[in-house]
NUROTI-847018 format. One record per residue (C-alpha): residue number from 1; z, y, x. Coordinates in steps of 0.2 Angstrom, whole numbers, always signed. Layout:
NODE resi    pz    py    px
NODE  NUM     Z     Y     X
...
% end
This chain:
NODE resi    pz    py    px
NODE    1   -52  +512   +30
NODE    2   -42  +527   +30
NODE    3   -30  +525   +20
NODE    4   -21  +546   +15
NODE    5    -7  +552   +12
NODE    6    +0  +536    +8
NODE    7   +17  +541    +7
NODE    8   +13  +549    -9
NODE    9    +2  +536   -15
NODE   10   +17  +525   -15
NODE   11   +30  +536   -23
NODE   12   +15  +538   -38
NODE   13   +12  +522   -42
NODE   14   +21  +513   -55
NODE   15   +11  +499   -57
NODE   16   +21  +482   -49
NODE   17    +5  +478   -34
NODE   18   -10  +487   -30
NODE   19   -21  +482   -17
NODE   20   -26  +496    -9
NODE   21   -37  +491    +5
NODE   22   -44  +474   +13
NODE   23   -49  +472   +30
NODE   24   -55  +453   +38
NODE   25   -39  +450   +45
NODE   26   -24  +463   +34
NODE   27   -23  +469   +16
NODE   28   -11  +486   +13
NODE   29    -4  +485    -3
NODE   30    +9  +498   -14
NODE   31   +21  +490   -25
NODE   32   +33  +497   -38
NODE   33   +50  +487   -42
NODE   34   +60  +492   -56
NODE   35   +79  +494   -56
NODE   36   +85  +475   -59
NODE   37   +71  +468   -58
NODE   38   +65  +457   -41
NODE   39   +46  +455   -34
NODE   40   +50  +434   -38
NODE   41   +56  +421   -25
NODE   42   +39  +416   -15
NODE   43   +34  +407    +0
NODE   44   +17  +413    +9
NODE   45   +12  +397   +20
NODE   46    -1  +405   +29
NODE   47    +2  +424   +26
NODE   48   +12  +435   +37
NODE   49   +21  +448   +27
NODE   50   +28  +467   +31
NODE   51   +37  +475   +20
NODE   52   +41  +493   +23
NODE   53   +54  +500    +9
NODE   54   +48  +520    +6
NODE   55   +63  +524    -7
NODE   56   +76  +513   -18
NODE   57   +88  +502   -11
NODE   58   +90  +483   -15
NODE   59   +91  +464    -8
NODE   60   +80  +457    +6
NODE   61   +83  +438    +3
NODE   62   +76  +427   +18
NODE   63   +79  +411   +18
NODE   64   +92  +411    +6
NODE   65  +101  +424   +18
NODE   66  +105  +442   +10
NODE   67  +104  +458   +19
NODE   68  +102  +475   +12
NODE   69   +86  +483   +10
NODE   70   +87  +501   +11
NODE   71   +75  +514   +12
NODE   72   +66  +515   +30
NODE   73   +67  +499   +32
NODE   74   +55  +486   +36
NODE   75   +58  +467   +36
NODE   76   +44  +454   +43
NODE   77   +43  +439   +34
NODE   78   +34  +425   +45
NODE   79   +22  +415   +34
NODE   80   +31  +397   +27
NODE   81   +47  +407   +24
NODE   82   +55  +408    +6
NODE   83   +59  +424    +1
NODE   84   +64  +439   -14
NODE   85   +66  +458   -12
NODE   86   +78  +463   -29
NODE   87   +80  +480   -32
NODE   88   +98  +483   -35
NODE   89   +96  +501   -35
NODE   90   +95  +516   -50
NODE   91   +77  +520   -46
NODE   92   +60  +512   -41
NODE   93   +61  +502   -27
NODE   94   +43  +510   -19
NODE   95   +36  +499    -5
NODE   96   +23  +499    +5
NODE   97   +18  +481   +12
NODE   98    +3  +472   +21
NODE   99    -1  +453   +23
NODE  100    -9  +445   +36
NODE  101   -24  +436   +35
NODE  102   -26  +444   +17
NODE  103   -17  +438    +3
NODE  104   -23  +443   -15
NODE  105   -43  +446   -20
NODE  106   -48  +467   -14
NODE  107   -45  +477   -28
NODE  108   -31  +468   -37
NODE  109   -21  +478   -49
NODE  110    -4  +469   -59
NODE  111    +1  +483   -68
NODE  112   +19  +473   -72
NODE  113   +25  +457   -63
NODE  114   +22  +448   -80
NODE  115    +4  +452   -75
NODE  116    +4  +447   -61
NODE  117   +14  +426   -62
NODE  118    -1  +424   -77
NODE  119   -14  +429   -64
NODE  120    -6  +415   -51
% end
């Protein structure tokens, strides 16, 4: 699938998680994390995850090691690694992320983090 204007789609997205497309080996998702919120500490035992921060600022936490996460940064989280991404800025974190292999059912939309947690 050819995704057009992925940056524009990501900037306009207000949902916590929105799966845009899913292939046999990779899935593309956009996320919006509100100020003071986080993705939630998690580990994907079978999925590598790449997270590109389009806008905002925060912290990337991998195996309890914090580092600054700012617009233009990309983080690769290998399968089995504990991770979290925290919004410490004043605007939403706008993230384009990819899972390999796919992690969520195709077409998944979670409007809020609470909705995402209740679906697990």
